[in-house]
N, C-alpha and C positions, 0 to 999 in steps of 0.2 A: 846023789840026781836030781837036778832043779827044778820048779815046778812056774810054772809059769801064769798066771792068771790074769786077764785081759778085759776091761772091765768093757761092755755090748750097753754104754751109757754115753750119749756126756752133757755138760754141763750144761748148755742147752736144751733138752731136753728136761734137764730136774728144773731148770727155771720154769718152762714154759709149766710141768705140776704145781711145783709152788705157787703161781700167778693162780693158776684156776683152782686152785684149794682157795683162796683167798678172795676170788671173785664171789666164789660160792658161799662162801660169808658173811661179807659184806653184803652178797644177795637177801639174804636169810636178814640178818641186818634190818637192811631199811623194808622188811618185810615184816619184821617185830614193832618196828619202829610205825609203820602204817598199821597194822592192827590194833597196839595199842590207841593212836591218836583217833583210831574209826570208833574202838569205845568210849573214850572221854567225849568227841561231837555226842555221839547219840544220847552218850547219861545226860549233858547238856541240853541237848534241846528236848528229850522227852521230860524232864523234871518239870512235871505241874508248881501251877502257882499254893495249893494246897501245901507243897511239898519244899515248899518256901524260894520257889521260882517265881519270874515275872510272870505276870498276862498279856494275849497280844493282845494288840487292837490294831496295826498297822503291820506284822510278823516280820518287820524288817529286824529285829533286835535280833529275834529267833533264827533267820537264814544267815547273822553276818557269824553264826559261830561257824568255824571249820578250820581245816590247817592246809599249811603246807611241809612238803618234806623236801628238805636238798639233798642234794650229795655231793660237796666241794662246787658250791654255787650254784648248779645247777636241778633245777624242779623236775619233781622224781613223780612226784604225787598233787595233787590239789584237788581239796574234795570240800566242795559250798554248797551247798543244794537251795532250792526255794522250797520254803516251809511258805502255804498258804498262799499270797501274793505280793510277796514279799520280797519279789527278785533284785529292791535295787536294794537289800539287805546283804546280799548274796553277791551281786559284785562291790559294795562296797568292804566288805569280809578279804573275795582277794584282791581288793586292791590294798588292803592296809599289808595282809598278810604279804606282798610280793613287796612290798614297800619298808619292810623291816628284813625280808631276801634278803638284801644289797650287802649289809653286815655278815653273813654268812658264806662268804666265798672257800673254806678249809672242814671239810668232813663232813660227815653225815646233822645237820640241823632241821628238827621238828619247828614250826613256829605253830601255834592254835593260838588264835583271836575270837575274836567279838568282835567285828570290825566295825560296827557302827557307834556314830560318836559319843554318846548320849550313854557306853554301856559300861561305864565305871561308874555313874552318877546316879545308873538305875542299883548297883550293885552298892553304893555307897549309905542307901537307903536300906538297905537290908536285905534289897532280894540278892539271890542269885541267879550268877549270870552264868559263868565259867569257875568263879573260885572253888565253890565245891569239887567239883569234877575231875579240875587241875589236885587235886588232894592223892585222888586215886592213880595217876595216870606212870609214875615214877614208879607203881610194884607190880603194875599193871605192863610194863617194859619190859619191867625184870624179871616176872614167870615167865611171860612168853620168851624171853631169854635162854634159860632154864628150861623151858618148853624139852 
């Protein structure tokens, strides 16, 4: 006696399920990057002069700290907030991040910057602008992805 087994699915349905699972996972990874970047940005901005950071005169440097998240070259998140009267700094940070974004057209890319021209000069004087916060982002992201 022969038994016939017939599949009640097709390859297109399987491919659709796989694509949906991949997209769901990709969105979870993008959200983890965004969450890690938000923590990084808050850590950098909230550090006080007593903690080794810089003081605020115009607030432009602090406002220029932020991030841009890309997926295959497409912006999926950008975060630059004006701190105090530093609206020019937020604009410079966004401009600088978008300038760097042109180099990233494949995969997920996170660009974290202090966009004011003098950010490196402030760091060279021993003040922490973003370097100290950057030491934690890789572990923060790993923790979120394991989560």
